[in-house]
C-alpha positions as CSV (number, residue, x, y, z in Angstrom):
1,M,63.9,-19.0,14.5
2,N,60.5,-19.9,13.3
3,G,59.7,-16.2,12.7
4,I,62.9,-16.1,10.6
5,I,62.0,-19.2,8.4
6,I,58.4,-17.6,7.6
7,F,59.3,-14.2,6.5
8,T,62.2,-15.8,4.7
9,V,59.5,-17.8,2.8
10,L,57.2,-15.6,2.0
11,L,60.1,-12.9,1.0
12,A,61.2,-15.7,-1.5
13,L,58.0,-16.4,-2.9
14,M,57.4,-12.9,-3.3
15,L,60.7,-12.4,-5.3
16,T,59.7,-14.4,-7.6
17,G,57.0,-12.0,-8.9
18,M,54.2,-14.3,-7.2
19,P,51.1,-12.2,-6.2
20,V,51.0,-11.3,-2.5
21,S,48.1,-12.9,-1.4
22,I,49.1,-16.2,-3.3
23,A,52.9,-15.9,-1.8
24,L,50.8,-15.5,1.9
25,G,48.6,-18.7,1.5
26,L,51.6,-21.0,0.1
27,T,53.7,-19.8,3.0
28,V,50.9,-20.7,5.3
29,L,50.3,-24.1,4.1
30,T,54.1,-24.6,4.2
31,F,54.9,-23.5,7.8
32,L,51.5,-25.7,9.2
33,F,52.1,-29.1,7.5
34,T,56.1,-29.0,8.0
35,M,56.7,-27.2,11.0
36,T,53.9,-27.0,13.7
37,S,51.7,-29.7,15.2
38,V,48.4,-27.5,14.9
39,P,45.4,-29.3,14.2
40,L,43.7,-28.4,10.8
41,E,40.5,-28.5,12.9
42,A,42.0,-25.3,14.7
43,V,42.9,-23.8,11.4
44,A,39.6,-24.2,9.7
45,L,37.6,-22.9,12.6
46,K,40.1,-20.0,12.6
47,L,39.6,-19.5,8.9
48,F,36.1,-19.4,9.4
49,T,35.9,-17.2,12.3
50,G,38.7,-14.7,11.0
51,I,36.6,-13.8,8.1
52,E,33.5,-14.3,9.6
53,N,33.5,-10.5,10.7
54,F,30.5,-8.0,10.3
55,E,32.7,-5.4,9.9
56,I,34.3,-6.7,6.6
57,M,31.5,-6.7,4.8
58,A,32.0,-2.5,4.7
59,I,34.8,-3.4,2.2
60,P,32.5,-4.6,-1.0
61,F,30.0,-2.0,0.0
62,F,32.4,1.3,-0.4
63,I,33.9,-0.8,-3.4
64,L,30.6,-0.8,-4.8
65,A,29.8,2.6,-3.9
66,G,32.9,3.8,-5.4
67,N,32.5,2.4,-8.9
68,F,28.7,3.9,-8.8
69,L,30.5,7.4,-8.2
70,T,33.5,7.2,-11.0
71,H,31.0,6.3,-13.6
72,G,28.1,8.6,-12.6
73,G,29.3,11.6,-13.1
74,V,29.8,12.8,-9.6
75,A,33.5,13.3,-10.4
76,K,33.0,15.9,-13.4
77,R,30.7,18.0,-11.0
78,M,33.0,17.7,-8.2
79,I,35.5,19.3,-10.3
80,N,32.9,22.1,-11.6
81,F,32.2,23.1,-7.8
82,A,36.1,23.1,-7.2
83,S,37.1,25.2,-10.1
84,S,34.3,27.6,-9.2
85,M,36.2,28.0,-6.0
86,V,39.7,28.0,-6.3
87,G,40.3,28.4,-10.0
88,H,41.1,32.1,-10.0
89,W,44.2,31.2,-7.8
90,Y,47.4,30.3,-9.0
91,G,47.6,26.9,-10.7
92,G,43.6,27.0,-10.6
93,L,42.8,23.8,-12.2
94,G,45.8,22.2,-10.1
95,L,44.2,23.7,-7.1
96,S,40.7,22.4,-8.2
97,G,42.3,18.7,-8.8
98,V,43.4,18.7,-5.0
99,M,40.2,20.2,-4.0
100,A,38.3,17.6,-6.0
101,C,40.2,14.7,-5.1
102,A,39.7,15.6,-1.4
103,L,36.1,15.9,-2.0
104,F,35.6,12.6,-4.2
105,A,38.1,10.9,-1.3
106,A,35.5,11.7,1.1
107,V,32.8,9.4,-1.0
108,S,34.9,6.8,-2.6
109,G,37.0,5.2,0.2
110,S,39.6,4.0,-2.4
111,S,42.8,6.5,-4.0
112,P,43.2,4.3,-7.4
113,A,39.7,4.9,-8.3
114,T,39.8,9.1,-7.2
115,V,43.3,9.1,-9.2
116,V,40.6,7.6,-12.0
117,A,37.7,9.6,-11.5
118,I,39.4,13.0,-11.1
119,G,42.5,12.5,-12.9
120,S,40.4,11.5,-16.4
121,I,38.5,14.5,-16.5
122,L,41.4,17.1,-15.3
123,M,44.5,15.8,-17.0
124,P,43.3,16.9,-20.6
125,A,41.8,20.3,-19.4
126,M,45.2,21.1,-17.8
127,V,47.1,20.1,-20.6
128,K,44.5,22.3,-23.2
129,A,45.2,25.1,-20.7
130,G,48.8,25.4,-20.9
131,F,50.2,23.3,-17.6
132,P,53.2,21.0,-18.4
133,N,52.0,17.2,-18.4
134,R,54.3,16.7,-15.1
135,F,52.9,19.3,-13.5
136,G,49.1,18.1,-13.5
137,A,50.4,14.5,-12.9
138,G,52.3,15.6,-9.9
139,V,48.9,16.8,-8.7
140,I,46.9,14.1,-9.7
141,T,48.7,11.3,-8.4
142,T,49.9,12.5,-4.6
143,S,46.3,14.1,-4.2
144,G,44.5,11.2,-5.4
145,A,45.9,9.3,-1.9
146,L,43.9,11.3,0.2
147,G,41.1,8.5,-0.9
148,I,42.7,6.1,1.9
149,L,43.0,9.1,4.2
150,I,39.9,11.2,4.6
151,P,37.1,8.9,5.5
152,P,35.8,6.2,4.4
153,S,38.6,4.6,3.2
154,I,38.9,1.2,2.8
155,V,42.4,0.4,4.2
156,M,41.0,2.0,7.4
157,V,38.7,-0.6,7.5
158,M,41.3,-3.6,7.0
159,Y,43.4,-2.3,9.6
160,A,40.0,-2.0,12.1
161,V,40.0,-5.7,11.1
162,A,43.5,-6.7,11.6
163,T,43.9,-5.5,15.2
164,N,40.3,-5.1,16.4
165,T,40.2,-1.0,16.3
166,S,37.3,0.8,16.2
167,I,36.3,1.6,12.6
168,G,33.7,4.7,13.3
169,A,37.0,6.0,15.5
170,L,39.9,5.7,12.9
171,F,37.5,7.4,10.2
172,M,36.8,10.1,12.8
173,A,41.0,10.6,13.3
174,G,41.2,11.2,9.6
175,V,39.3,13.8,9.3
176,V,41.7,16.4,10.6
177,P,44.9,15.1,9.2
178,G,43.0,14.3,5.9
179,I,41.9,18.1,5.4
180,A,45.6,19.0,6.8
181,L,47.4,16.9,3.8
182,A,45.1,18.5,1.4
183,L,46.0,22.2,2.4
184,L,49.7,20.8,2.2
185,L,49.2,19.2,-1.1
186,G,47.1,22.6,-1.7
187,A,49.9,24.9,-0.9
188,V,52.7,23.2,-2.4
189,T,50.7,23.1,-5.9
190,W,50.1,26.7,-5.8
191,Y,53.6,27.9,-4.8
192,R,55.0,25.8,-7.7
193,A,52.2,27.4,-10.0
194,W,53.1,30.7,-8.8
195,K,56.8,30.4,-9.2
196,N,56.3,28.7,-12.7
197,G,53.5,31.4,-13.5
198,Y,51.5,29.1,-14.5
199,P,47.5,29.9,-15.8
200,R,44.5,30.9,-13.7
201,L,40.9,30.6,-14.5
202,P,38.5,33.6,-14.3
203,R,37.1,34.2,-11.0
204,M,33.6,33.2,-11.1
205,S,30.6,35.1,-10.0
206,W,28.8,33.6,-6.4
207,R,25.8,33.0,-8.4
208,A,28.0,31.0,-10.6
209,R,29.2,29.2,-7.8
210,A,26.0,28.6,-6.1
211,K,25.2,26.6,-10.1
212,A,28.2,24.6,-9.7
213,F,27.6,23.7,-5.9
214,R,23.6,23.0,-6.8
215,E,24.8,20.6,-9.5
216,A,27.0,18.9,-7.3
217,I,25.1,18.6,-4.3
218,W,24.0,15.2,-4.8
219,G,27.3,13.6,-4.4
220,L,28.2,16.0,-1.6
221,L,25.7,15.0,0.2
222,L,26.8,11.3,0.5
223,I,29.4,12.6,2.8
224,V,26.8,13.5,5.1
225,V,24.9,10.7,5.1
226,V,27.9,8.3,6.0
227,M,29.7,10.4,8.2
228,G,27.0,11.8,9.6
229,G,25.5,9.0,10.1
230,I,28.7,7.4,12.0
231,Y,29.3,10.2,13.8
232,T,25.5,10.3,15.3
233,G,25.1,6.7,16.0
234,I,22.9,6.2,13.2
235,F,24.8,3.8,11.2
236,T,27.6,1.4,12.1
237,P,30.2,1.7,9.8
238,T,29.0,-1.2,7.6
239,E,25.8,-0.3,7.6
240,A,27.0,3.4,6.0
241,A,29.0,1.2,3.9
242,A,25.9,-0.1,2.7
243,M,23.6,3.1,2.8
244,S,26.4,4.7,0.5
245,A,26.2,1.9,-2.2
246,V,22.4,2.3,-2.5
247,Y,22.7,6.3,-2.3
248,A,25.5,6.0,-4.8
249,F,23.0,3.9,-7.3
250,F,20.5,6.0,-7.0
251,V,22.6,9.5,-7.7
252,A,24.2,7.5,-10.9
253,V,21.2,6.2,-12.3
254,F,18.2,8.3,-11.3
255,V,19.7,11.7,-10.4
256,Y,22.9,12.5,-12.5
257,K,21.6,9.7,-15.2
258,D,25.1,9.5,-16.6
259,L,24.4,5.7,-15.5
260,T,21.8,3.3,-17.4
261,L,20.1,0.3,-15.7
262,K,22.2,-1.3,-18.5
263,D,25.3,-0.4,-17.0
264,V,24.6,-1.5,-13.9
265,P,25.9,-4.9,-14.0
266,R,29.1,-3.9,-15.5
267,V,29.6,-1.9,-12.6
268,L,28.6,-4.9,-9.9
269,L,31.0,-7.2,-11.9
270,S,33.7,-4.8,-11.5
271,S,33.2,-4.3,-8.0
272,A,32.4,-8.2,-7.4
273,N,35.9,-8.9,-9.1
274,M,37.6,-6.1,-7.0
275,S,36.2,-7.4,-3.7
276,A,37.0,-10.5,-4.9
277,M,40.6,-9.8,-4.6
278,L,40.5,-8.2,-1.2
279,L,38.7,-10.8,0.5
280,Y,40.9,-13.1,-0.7
281,I,44.1,-11.4,0.5
282,I,42.0,-10.8,3.8
283,T,41.7,-14.6,4.2
284,N,45.2,-15.4,3.6
285,A,46.4,-12.3,6.1
286,V,43.8,-13.8,8.8
287,M,45.7,-17.2,8.7
288,F,49.0,-15.4,8.3
289,S,48.3,-13.8,11.5
290,F,46.8,-17.0,13.3
291,I,50.3,-18.6,12.9
292,L,52.3,-15.6,13.5
293,A,50.1,-15.4,17.0
294,N,50.4,-19.4,17.6
295,E,54.0,-19.0,17.6
296,N,54.0,-16.2,19.7
297,I,56.2,-13.7,17.8
298,P,54.7,-10.7,18.0
299,Q,55.0,-10.7,22.0
300,S,58.4,-12.1,21.4
301,L,59.5,-8.8,19.0
302,G,58.2,-6.6,21.9
303,N,59.6,-8.2,24.7
304,W,62.9,-7.8,23.0
305,M,62.3,-4.2,22.0
306,V,61.5,-3.3,25.3
307,G,64.1,-5.2,26.9
308,Q,66.5,-3.0,24.0
309,G,65.4,-0.4,25.5
310,L,63.5,0.7,22.5
311,G,61.2,4.0,23.7
312,T,58.1,5.3,21.6
313,V,60.3,7.7,19.6
314,S,62.7,5.2,18.2
315,F,60.2,2.6,17.8
316,L,57.6,4.7,15.6
317,L,60.9,5.7,13.8
318,A,61.6,2.0,12.9
319,C,57.9,1.5,12.0
320,N,57.9,4.0,9.5
321,V,61.4,2.9,7.8
322,I,59.5,-0.6,7.7
323,L,56.5,0.4,6.5
324,L,57.9,3.0,3.5
325,V,60.5,-0.1,2.8
326,A,57.5,-2.5,2.3
327,G,55.8,0.4,0.1
328,N,58.4,-0.4,-2.5
329,F,57.4,-3.8,-3.1
330,M,53.4,-4.4,-2.1
331,E,50.3,-2.4,-2.2
332,P,48.5,-0.9,0.6
333,S,45.7,-3.8,1.5
334,S,48.8,-6.2,1.9
335,I,50.9,-4.4,3.8
336,V,48.7,-3.3,6.8
337,L,47.5,-6.8,6.8
338,I,51.2,-8.5,7.2
339,F,52.5,-5.9,9.3
340,A,50.1,-4.6,11.6
341,P,49.3,-7.9,13.3
342,I,53.3,-7.7,13.9
343,L,53.5,-4.3,15.1
344,F,50.3,-3.4,16.6
345,P,50.9,-5.6,19.7
346,V,54.4,-4.1,20.1
347,A,52.7,-0.8,19.8
348,V,50.2,-1.4,22.3
349,K,52.9,-2.8,24.7
350,L,54.6,0.6,24.5
351,G,51.3,2.9,25.4
352,I,51.0,4.2,21.7
353,D,47.1,4.7,21.3
354,P,45.9,2.1,18.5
355,V,43.9,4.8,16.4
356,H,47.0,7.5,16.2
357,F,49.0,3.9,15.7
358,G,46.2,3.3,12.6
359,I,46.3,6.6,11.2
360,M,50.0,6.7,10.9
361,M,50.3,3.5,9.0
362,V,47.6,4.7,6.3
363,V,49.8,7.8,5.9
364,N,52.9,5.7,5.6
365,M,50.4,4.0,2.6
366,E,49.5,6.9,1.1
367,V,53.5,7.8,0.6
368,G,54.1,4.2,-0.7
369,M,51.1,4.4,-3.1
370,C,53.3,7.6,-4.8
371,H,56.6,6.2,-5.1
372,P,58.4,3.6,-7.5
373,P,58.5,0.7,-8.2
374,V,55.1,-0.4,-7.2
375,G,53.1,2.9,-6.5
376,L,49.5,2.0,-7.2
377,N,48.8,6.0,-8.0
378,L,51.7,5.8,-10.4
379,Y,50.4,3.1,-12.6
380,V,47.1,4.4,-12.8
381,A,48.4,8.2,-13.3
382,S,50.7,6.8,-16.2
383,G,47.6,5.0,-17.9
384,I,46.0,8.2,-17.9
385,T,48.9,10.9,-18.8
386,K,50.7,8.3,-20.9
387,M,53.9,9.1,-19.2
388,G,56.6,6.6,-18.0
389,I,57.3,5.5,-14.2
390,T,60.3,7.4,-14.6
391,E,59.1,10.3,-15.3
392,L,56.3,10.3,-13.3
393,T,58.7,9.8,-10.2
394,V,60.3,12.9,-11.2
395,A,56.7,15.1,-11.5
396,V,56.0,14.0,-8.1
397,W,58.8,14.4,-6.0
398,P,58.1,18.2,-4.7
399,W,54.8,17.0,-3.3
400,L,56.3,13.2,-2.1
401,L,59.0,15.4,-0.3
402,A,56.0,17.4,1.8
403,M,54.0,13.8,2.2
404,L,57.1,12.9,4.2
405,G,57.5,15.9,5.9
406,F,53.6,15.5,7.1
407,L,54.3,12.1,7.7
408,G,56.4,12.9,10.8
409,V,53.9,15.4,12.0
410,V,51.6,12.7,11.9
411,T,53.9,10.5,13.5
412,Y,54.9,12.4,16.9
413,W,52.0,14.7,17.2
414,P,49.3,12.3,18.7
415,G,46.6,15.0,19.1
416,L,46.5,15.7,15.0
417,S,44.8,12.4,15.0
418,L,42.9,11.9,18.1
419,W,41.5,15.5,18.7
420,L,38.4,14.9,16.9
421,P,37.8,11.1,18.4
422,H,38.3,12.5,21.6
423,L,35.8,15.5,21.1
424,L,33.0,13.5,19.6
425,L,33.3,10.4,21.8
426,K,33.0,12.1,24.9
């Protein structure tokens, strides 16, 4: 009964248009002061210990690194490199966008940042080359979602914080699905370009490709610094995040010189604003999880599902439906922090691997970022392309359908996510 009351209050507050973070906080406070006898000292202690988590520090560092790279010319050089490699195929600039998004995702950790960095450069070039607006918008909006699946990923860090799952294992698990999804989105892009006869770029010589690679190498090396450091055990994920921020600053200011020292305070302020917003959500989500655990809601839900004979297949299907519906109303950080503490104990009880379950949740978040009414990537892409949300929704549907099919594969084929972690952690 208490669980129904908690979610009714939360939903009612969200329907008023209140930000999710504030709705979470007010729900927790209302329940604490009216329906429980939990001592305030215990609440304060949980609030302090809940955010006193070394792994949470990775979030502001990855945000800072992404902002330095977004403003520091890295995206432009990655697009040039991608164009030199795949631009001569059908839909060349579109395929370049998919490849560039995948590469930028591997250094930024953020989906909206990937859409902004790649889309703002590539969209005008695609329109100038003769591609329809809708085609370019569909490519950039959906490929930008790779930012939260290909590690490092801020959403994965949040899942790890909410469920005490290894960030390193999650990052490893995201590599193969991330590459597979990039290939799938590339295949959809190629097919639509081939079917409609969209233009191709001239084939580049190997010398030109080598030149484009040399220009992009400093940005690409960040992938080696972060992922190589984590996989070899040199860094923890949090230390790797700090290294990525320092490296991104060095590359943007002193190597590419697209960012001056005068611009650095602006980047720092922007990163601080975004970090503060996410950390505020995390703080309220910690308290929300505490209330749920105190009322034994996840345990009761798990016992009920097991008692109903709900197996792994049915549970995972139900999770996908719940998360896709939630994606209609909330952004990924809020969804992970609200639903992970509820669904995760049930998944563990049913014998589902925590890392596999995390990757499945992340792919759900990717789909949610690309469909209305609150898909973040749609709004970011709308600002870049000057297209309405309805028109953008029509533009992304071929890629979105492919992503839904991929979600089914990730959900019911754990080996796709777990092969690399098992290989590297042996």
